[in-house]
N, C-alpha and C positions, 0 to 999 in steps of 0.2 A: 277053630276057635271058641272058647266058651263065651258066654255073654259077660262075665266078668273081665275076661282078659281083652274083650272088646272095647267094654267100657272104660277099662285103665288106659287102652291105646289112645281112645278119643280124647281124653284129658290134657294133651300137651298140643304144642304148636304142629304139631305132625298132620293133625286134623285140619282141614280147611275151616271147617264149621266153628272151630275153637278159635281160631285166626279171626274170623269174621266177626265173633261175638266180642273179641278183644276190641278189635277196630269199630265196631257199632259203638262201644263203651266209650272208647276214645273220642268219637266225635260227637258225642254228645256233651261229654264233662268240657272238651274244648269249647264248645258253643256256650254251655253254662258260665264257663271262665270268662268269656268275651262278654256275657251278658250283664256278669256281676262288675268288671271294669267298667262298663260304659255307664253305670249307675254309680261309681263314687266320684260324689261331688260334695262339696262342703256343705256340711249340715245333714248329708244322708245320716240316717239313723244304720248303725251298725247290724244289729239284730235283721233290721228289713232287708239289708244285703245279704245275709246269709239265709233267710227265708226264700228269697228269690232264686238264690242257687241251687238250694234243695228241691223247691217247688218245681222247678225248670228240669231237674233232673227225673224227679219221679213223673211228671207229665209225658215226658219223652220216651222213655223207658216203658213207661205204661202202655205207649201205643203200638208198641214191637212185640210180637209174638202172642197175639191175642187169642188166635184161632188154632193154636196147636193143642194136641190132645192132652200130652203131658204138660202139667203147670210149669212154667219157669220163671224161679225167682227173678227182680231185677229192681233195679232203684238205686238208693245213694249208697255208695260203699264208706264212705268218708264224710261226714258233715261239715257243710260249706263254713271256713273259718276266716275272719277278717282281723288279722295282727298288725295293729299300727306301731309304727317306729321303733321304740324300744322293746316293743312286746314280742318275743321270737316266733311262739305259735301256740295254735289250739284254742284262741278268742272266738268263742260262738256262742254270745250271750244269752242269757233268757230273755222272755219276752219282755219283761218289767226293766231292763237295762235300758236308761236312757242315753248313751254312748254315741256320739255323731262324729262324722270325719270333718277336718278343717283343712282349709289349702295348705299345701305344703306337705301334708302329711305322707308318710310313705306306708303303704298298704301292703300286706303280704296276703293274697288270697288262695287257700289250698281246699281242694274238692276231691272228691272220688265218686265215680260212679261203676255199677255191675252190671252185666247181663248173665243169667244163668251162674253167678260165682266168679265170672271172669271179669277181673278188676281193671280199671283204668285211672290213674290220679295225676294230679297235675297243681303246681302251687306256680306262682308267678307275684312279682312285686312290679308296683304301679304307684308313681308319684302324682298326686293331684296337683298338677300345675300346666300351664301351658308352655310350650318351647321345650329345648332340650333341657335334661336333668344335668346338673353340674355340680362340680366341689366331690367333697367326700360320698355324699348320697349317690353320685355317678360310680365312684370307685368301687363302693360296696356291692353295688348291682353288676357291675363291669366283672368283679371278682366271683360273683356266683354263677353269672352267665358263663364266663370263661371256664371256671371250674367245671360246670355242667358239660360243656363241648368236650372238653379233657376226659371225663369220667365216661362220656357217651363213646368213646373211641378207646377205652381201655374196658369198660365192660364187654369184653367178647370173649368168645371160647378159647381155652388155653392161658388167659390171664388169670392172675389171682385178686383176692380182696384187698390184699394189704397193699397190691399195687396202685390201686385206686386211692384208697387211705393219704398214703405218701404225695400223690401228685396232686391231689386237691389242695394240700395244706402248702404245698409249693406255689401255686397258683394264687391262694390268697395273699401270702407273704409278699407275692409281685406286686399286689396292689397296696401294700400296707395295711391289710384286714388280717381277721383270724376267721377259721373253721370254726362254726359254733360245735362246742361238746356236746355227746350226746344225742346227737340226730344217727339215725340208722337209715341206710338204704337196704330195703328187703327184697329178697324173691317172693314174686305173688305166685300163688297157685290157685284153683279154684278155691271159692269160697276161704281162701287164707290171704288176710291183708300184710300178715308178719311172718312169713316162710323163714326157714331156720337159716336159710343162707343169708347172710347180714354184711355189709360192708360198713365200717365203723368210718365215723366223720374224722374221730380224732383218737388215736390211739393211746391210752393213758393206763396208769397201775390198776384204776378203781373199774376201767371198763374193757374187757377183752372177750373177742369172739374167736371161732375156729377158723384157722385157715379153711379157705374154701376156692374151688377153681371154678370159672363160669364155664359152662357148658352148652352146647346148641340145643335149642329148642326151649330154654328157660326164659323166664320173664322177671323183669325188675324195675321196681319203682326207685329211681333214683333220687336220692333227696339231699339237697346242699343248702345250707345256710351260712350265710356270711355277717360278721360284724366289724364296724370299727372300732369295737370295745375290747374287752379282755377276751370273749367267747366262752364264757361260763354262766350261764344263764341262771337263775333262782326262781323258785316259785315264793310269791310274794303272799298270796292269799290262797289258801285251798277253796275258799267260797267262790272262786272264780272258774274252777272245773267243773265243766257242763258236758264233758265228752267221756264216754264210757264204752267199754267191750266185756261183753260175757267172756268171763273164763270158762270155758267149757269143761275144764278137765278138775274143777272144784265144785265141791258141794257141802251146804251147812244148812242145818234147822234151824230158820231166822225166826228170833223171841218178838218180834214186833211186829203188829198186824200192819201197819203201813208200810214196812219192807218186804211183807210178804206179798201183799198187793200189788206194789212196785215190781217185786221180782217176777211176779207172776206175768204182769204185762211186758216186763223185757223180753221173758222167754218166748211168749206170743209174737211179739213184734219185730223183736231184733236178736233172735237166736246166735248169732254168729257177727254179723258187721257191726262195727262203732256206730255210736248213735249219738244225740243229742238230748239231754234232761228237756227240752224245750217241748219234744215229743209227748213228753209223758204228764200226767196231771201234776201241775207245777207244786201245789199244797203238799200234796203227799209225797212227791219226789224228794225233795230237800231232805225231809226226815229219813225216809226209807233207803236212800241212796247211801247215807252214812254208813248204816249197819252191813249192807251188802259190801262196801269197799272195806269195811275193818276185816271183814272175815274171807276177803280175796275171792269174792264171787264176781265181782266186775274190776276191770282194770283201766285205772281213771287215766286219762291223757290230761297233764295238769298244763295250766297257762305259764308261760315261763317268761321272764324279764332280764334282760341286760339293763345296765345303768342308765338313768335318764341322760338323754343328750346322747347315747350312742344311736349308730344308724345299722338297721339288721335288714338283710336281704334275704329272700328263699326262693330257689327255683326246684322244681321237682317236675321229673318226665318219666312216663312209662315208655319200657323199650323192650321189644322183641328181639330175642338172639335167635333169627330165622338161619337157614341153612345158606342163605346168599349173603348174609350180613345183619349187620344191626339195624332194626326199625324202629324210630323213635316215633310213638303214635301221639304221645300228648306235647303240645307247646303252644305258644302264642306269640303274635308279632311283638316286637320290644320298642320301648320309647326310645328316643335319640338320647344318646347319653355324651357327654363332654367330659371325661375322668381326667384326673389330673394325673396320672399314672399311665406309664405304657410298659408293654411286655417286651422286654429285648434278651429273656432266658432262653437259649438255643434249644435247651430240653422241652421248654413249654410249648416253643414254636414246632418243634419236632413232632411232638403228641398232637398239635392242632393239625398238621398236616397228613397224619393219617387219614386213609379213607374209611369210610364206615360199611362199605360194601365189600365183600370177598370175589375173588376172582372165582369164575367157573373152573373145576376140576377135569382136565382131558375131554376129548370128544366136541369140545362146545366150538360154534364156527364163530365165536368172536373175533374180532381182527386183533394182531397183536400190536400193541402199542409201540408207535415210534420212540427213539430216544427221547427223554425228556418231556414226554406226554403222560397223562393218568392213564392206565390200563383202564378198558372200558368195561363198565360195572363197579368201579370203585366210586365212591359217592363223590361226587363234584357238583355238579348241578342240583342234585337232588337235596343238599342240604339246604335246612330252611335257615328262616331269618335270625333264629336264635345264634347263628354261626358268625354274623359278623360282628362280633361284640369285641373283639381284640382291638384296643389302641382307638377307640371310639366309632368306626364306623357301624352304626346300627341303624337299621331300617326301622 
């Protein structure tokens, strides 16, 4: 086998080293999420929370693979975002922003970590309050959690992306909520956070993706956002956008000196992964970024809003499609919910009853399951705290 072939073979989950890197990145991002949630208190500045998440990821990844001969890239794969109430996503303000959290705020935390380009992302919704979350806030969180559980069971080899799109909409409707349009779940590859295989949150005439079938040894970031509103978010202010990604296939000779300076800094520091404008020299950044975006050198991640008074919940997890089944590597314990809706739909219940592990084929020494029992190897005890979300029983 040539070096090139060996290199190619090592880039997916058939390599134990690759699996280890995914799981190490997941362990760090799970802890970073826990840290940020613990700091979500009334009067906490949002920009400070975002910085704490990113700093933790940088420090933890910086302690790994220090003494290897070949330099291994590692760090933030997606900047920490803290989006509150009807803000849907991507709120990661500049250092000068004074926004703070308040009691009762519904906070969506979204972040990503990578080691050697192997990416783990996670998002979770947390309400700043003591005791169980109730009413429509509980409904919209339960809708996102249950949709995530169903998606985990349908993102598996042999299933198609459209199966997931249809199922999560059915789940949201059971809670009298909507899946938010425009959210995409992407396949993850080494140094690629937005792979070509995609699951649409809502299919519409404006947004279409190619039909695709999930395959063994693939990795996905499953991304679900639910709303008590219409689920058709809008960008209200372009100036709120602070997260960008270098569009590596685009080139343009920038005219302004500030643009050239910033673009050079981006190419040095953030050649592939999304980044926050906070990490650039702020005075020059605002001016220079505009020209870069106008000529498609950067892909912006806009801050989107539902209508004031709408509640929005966000769940994202990373799943490895291993030969023995689906392995969700990012998650976080849930707040207790007391929602107003219960799920009685038999199809949703059937999806939730599916295991996430597969039976071994032939030759295995595992005992046969007795009638009425789950076969050994199917996911039962291994499902974590995200699972007990239907009908209010959360940990």
